[in-house]
C-alpha positions in Angstrom: 206.1 112.8 -165.9 206.1 111.7 -169.6 202.7 110.4 -170.9 202.3 109.6 -174.4 198.6 109.7 -176.6 197.5 106.3 -177.0 197.8 104.6 -180.6 195.1 102.8 -182.6 196.3 100.5 -185.3 199.1 102.4 -186.1 202.1 104.9 -184.7 202.3 106.5 -188.4 200.4 110.4 -188.6 200.3 109.9 -192.2 198.6 106.7 -193.8 198.5 105.9 -197.8 195.9 108.6 -199.4 193.1 106.2 -200.7 190.0 107.4 -202.2 186.8 106.2 -200.7 189.0 105.8 -197.3 190.8 107.8 -195.2 193.1 111.1 -196.7 196.4 111.5 -196.0 197.2 113.0 -192.9 193.5 112.3 -191.2 194.4 109.7 -188.5 196.6 111.2 -186.2 196.6 107.9 -184.3 195.2 110.0 -180.9 192.1 107.7 -180.6 191.0 105.0 -177.8 188.8 102.9 -179.8 186.4 102.6 -183.0 183.1 104.2 -182.2 182.2 103.8 -186.0 182.3 99.7 -185.4 179.9 100.3 -182.6 177.3 102.8 -184.5 176.3 100.2 -186.9 175.8 102.8 -189.5 173.2 102.9 -191.9 173.0 104.5 -195.7 171.7 107.8 -195.8 171.8 108.6 -192.0 173.7 111.7 -190.7 176.7 111.4 -188.4 177.9 113.9 -186.2 181.5 113.5 -184.6 182.2 114.8 -181.1 186.4 116.4 -181.7 186.6 115.3 -185.1 190.1 116.2 -185.4 191.4 116.0 -188.9 188.5 113.8 -189.6 189.7 110.1 -189.9 186.8 108.8 -188.1 184.3 111.1 -190.4 186.0 109.9 -193.3 185.4 106.1 -192.3 181.7 107.1 -191.7 181.0 108.7 -194.6 181.8 105.5 -196.3 179.2 103.9 -194.1 176.2 106.4 -195.1 177.0 106.8 -198.7 176.4 109.8 -200.8 172.8 109.8 -199.5 173.6 110.1 -196.0 175.9 113.4 -194.2 178.8 113.4 -191.9 179.2 116.6 -189.7 182.6 116.8 -187.7 183.1 119.4 -184.8 186.5 120.6 -183.4 187.4 123.2 -181.3 190.5 123.8 -182.8 191.0 125.9 -186.0 194.3 124.5 -187.0 192.5 120.8 -186.8 189.3 121.8 -188.8 191.4 123.6 -191.7 193.3 120.2 -191.7 190.3 118.3 -192.0 188.4 120.7 -194.8 191.5 120.5 -196.7 191.3 116.6 -196.5 187.6 116.6 -197.6 188.7 118.5 -201.0 191.4 116.4 -201.6 189.6 113.4 -201.1 186.1 115.1 -203.0 184.2 113.9 -199.7 180.9 115.5 -200.6 179.1 114.1 -198.1 181.3 115.2 -195.1 181.8 118.8 -193.7 183.6 120.2 -190.7 182.4 123.0 -188.5 184.2 125.1 -185.7 182.9 124.8 -182.5 182.9 123.5 -178.7 181.2 119.8 -178.0 179.7 121.7 -174.9 178.1 124.2 -177.2 177.2 122.7 -181.0 176.7 124.4 -183.6 174.1 121.7 -184.6 170.3 122.3 -185.3 168.0 120.6 -182.8 166.9 116.6 -183.9 169.1 117.1 -186.7 171.4 113.8 -186.3 170.5 110.1 -186.2 174.2 109.1 -184.6 176.7 111.1 -182.7 180.0 109.4 -182.8 183.1 110.8 -180.7 186.9 109.0 -180.3 188.5 109.3 -176.8 187.6 113.1 -176.8 184.6 113.5 -174.0 186.8 112.8 -171.4 188.7 115.6 -171.8 185.5 118.2 -171.1 185.4 119.7 -167.3 181.6 120.0 -168.6 180.6 116.2 -169.9 177.1 116.5 -168.2 176.8 119.3 -170.5 178.1 117.5 -173.8 175.8 114.5 -173.0 173.0 117.3 -172.9 173.8 118.8 -176.2 174.2 115.1 -177.9 170.8 114.6 -176.5 169.7 117.9 -178.2 170.9 117.6 -181.5 170.0 113.7 -182.3 166.5 113.2 -183.5 164.3 110.9 -181.3 165.3 107.5 -181.6 168.8 108.3 -182.6 171.8 106.6 -181.0 175.2 107.9 -179.1 178.5 105.6 -179.9 181.4 106.6 -178.4 184.6 105.0 -177.8 186.7 106.7 -174.6 188.5 106.0 -171.6 186.7 105.5 -168.1 188.0 105.7 -164.4 188.4 102.3 -162.9 190.7 103.5 -159.7 191.7 106.8 -157.9 194.3 108.4 -159.5 197.3 109.6 -157.9 197.8 113.2 -157.1 200.7 113.7 -159.2 198.7 112.3 -162.4 195.0 113.9 -161.7 197.2 117.5 -161.3 199.2 117.0 -164.2 198.5 118.9 -167.3 200.3 116.3 -169.7 197.9 113.4 -168.2 194.7 115.4 -168.8 195.8 116.3 -172.6 196.8 112.3 -172.4 193.2 111.3 -171.7 193.5 110.3 -168.2 193.4 112.5 -165.8 189.8 114.0 -167.1 188.2 110.5 -166.9 185.4 109.8 -165.3 183.9 106.5 -163.5 181.7 104.3 -165.2 178.7 105.0 -162.9 179.2 108.9 -163.0 179.1 108.8 -166.9 176.0 106.0 -166.7 174.1 108.9 -164.0 174.9 111.8 -166.6 173.5 110.0 -169.7 170.3 109.2 -167.8 169.9 112.6 -166.6 170.3 114.1 -170.1 167.5 111.9 -170.9 168.8 109.0 -172.7 167.7 105.3 -172.5 169.7 101.9 -173.1 172.8 103.2 -171.2 175.3 100.8 -171.9 179.1 101.2 -170.6 181.5 98.3 -171.6 184.9 98.3 -170.6 187.6 97.0 -172.9 189.6 94.7 -171.0 191.9 94.2 -174.0 192.4 98.0 -174.0 195.4 97.4 -171.3 197.9 96.5 -173.8 198.0 99.7 -175.4 196.9 101.8 -172.2 200.0 100.4 -170.3 202.3 102.5 -172.6 201.0 105.9 -172.1 203.2 106.9 -169.4 206.6 106.1 -169.1 206.6 106.4 -165.1 203.2 104.2 -164.3 201.1 101.6 -165.6 198.1 103.7 -166.7 196.0 100.7 -167.2 195.8 100.4 -163.3 193.4 103.3 -163.1 191.8 103.8 -166.7 190.3 101.7 -169.6 188.9 101.8 -172.7 185.5 101.6 -173.3 182.4 101.6 -175.6 179.8 104.5 -174.4 176.0 103.7 -176.0 173.3 105.0 -175.6 169.4 106.1 -177.5 167.3 109.4 -177.5 163.4 108.1 -176.8 161.5 107.9 -179.9 158.8 110.2 -177.6 161.1 112.7 -175.7 160.0 113.5 -172.5 157.5 115.9 -171.4 
């Protein structure tokens, strides 16, 4: 089985380096959406990106929150964190920082961020409920979650579910919409909304040379909010 990573705007891993946009090498083309677009970011906000990779979505978010805002990227891979930090230095992005850590155990203080974003990463975690609990913990009251990810729409064949390449390619780890909604509600979130993107079938269908993966998964926007007053 040969599964290819999903691509977003371009198959190029090295876009032009443009100051205040995205640094060269930051866009690895591994996402399945645009979390910044659904997050409705505002100047001065603090944003946390789960599984930030080389930093592409962080640099996009940094433009929106401005110099008075702050963006934190967390990734479990030292190589990616090093690459992202190099991109910060190359572009003098003083409102962005990258931390080494797991999204199930975030190296971020309680109630310290306004928005949590992520791009096709949460599905890779075998402990998604813990990821959502951690996102809830670090969000300030009234803070919001805005994720682009893939969701399961039909049962996967055993050959796909058990294949390591399928897991790495954001397929085998996908959860049904109902399960995601339940995990978010259990974590304490309100205004939970999971919206499949039907137009994602075109690029998802190219992920596997042997079968059409859009028959089983679809890209979706996952949004939720932390209550202004937390539960007792």
